[in-house]
C-alpha positions, -999 to +999 in steps of 0.1 A: -222-596+700-191-617+705-178-621+740-141-615+749-119-623+777-105-590+790-076-606+808-066-626+778-067-595+756-045-576+781-020-605+783-018-607+745-014-569+742+015-570+766+032-598+748+028-580+714+042-547+731+073-566+744+079-580+708+075-545+692+100-530+718+125-558+711+123-556+673+123-517+673+158-516+686+170-529+652+155-498+635+178-472+621+179-439+640+159-419+613+131-445+615+133-447+653+127-410+659+097-411+636+081-438+658+093-428+693+062-444+709+075-478+700+102-474+725+099-478+763+103-450+787+135-454+807+131-471+840+157-483+866+170-520+868+170-528+831+199-543+813+208-522+782+232-527+754+256-505+733+263-510+697+293-532+704+274-561+719+271-588+692+244-607+710+220-577+714+209-547+694+217-513+706+191-503+732+169-472+725+147-457+752+127-425+758+139-401+784+115-401+814+114-363+817+124-350+783+106-376+761+136-375+737+148-407+722+182-420+733+205-448+723+228-466+748+266-457+745+279-481+771+263-514+782+250-513+818+220-519+841+200-488+845+201-471+880+174-450+896+197-419+896+212-424+861+184-413+836+195-405+800+189-368+805+218-365+830+241-393+821+256-384+786+284-408+792+259-436+790+233-423+765+232-402+732+202-384+722+189-394+687+181-361+669+147-358+654+149-345+619+154-308+622+171-285+597+192-267+623+182-233+610+169-204+629+133-213+619+138-251+626+164-255+655+176-287+668+165-294+705+198-295+724+206-323+749+235-333+770+258-357+753+247-350+718+267-345+687+266-307+677+274-294+642+292-260+639+271-235+621+238-250+631+211-236+654+200-252+687+172-246+710+183-251+747+154-269+764+164-256+799+164-219+792+143-219+760+169-197+742+182-200+707+219-206+701+242-211+671+272-235+675+303-215+668+339-218+679+370-199+668+391-220+644+363-245+636+346-245+602+308-249+597+299-286+593+325-298+617+311-319+646+317-321+683+302-342+711+295-321+742+283-331+777+267-297+783+239-275+771+244-244+750+238-220+779+265-237+799+290-233+771+281-197+761+310-178+742+329-212+742+310-234+717+277-213+714+265-177+707+230-167+718+209-156+688+183-128+691+148-139+681 
């Protein structure tokens, strides 16, 4: 049986993980959400980049409480009290592929782009909503900093299940 140096293997695994995380930021959103585990969980005191920085790819990270994948909207250094789930001015959730139907609703998150006429599951109250607004046609889009239950009868209607 071949012997191995445990510490050497751990060091090499950490090096490989760092390379994977760096390269994964170049992946398009649809590929990124299929491979969420390639991305680090958000932590404080990390420099992150938006899509306007020409020297760095746009940073993608998993939310520490939601597990959703987010992309950085504004370059900054992460702060302990600014996780993606509560700072939609800094992060946008990357939607997993959901049809937006009653049977396959999109998980709602603060700061995400909503589409009128599609169904969303509010992860705070667990209820189902449809994005509707008087004067807006289905298919139109709007970025909102709130969850459906917080905008009931303004942008969303609750749907009976």
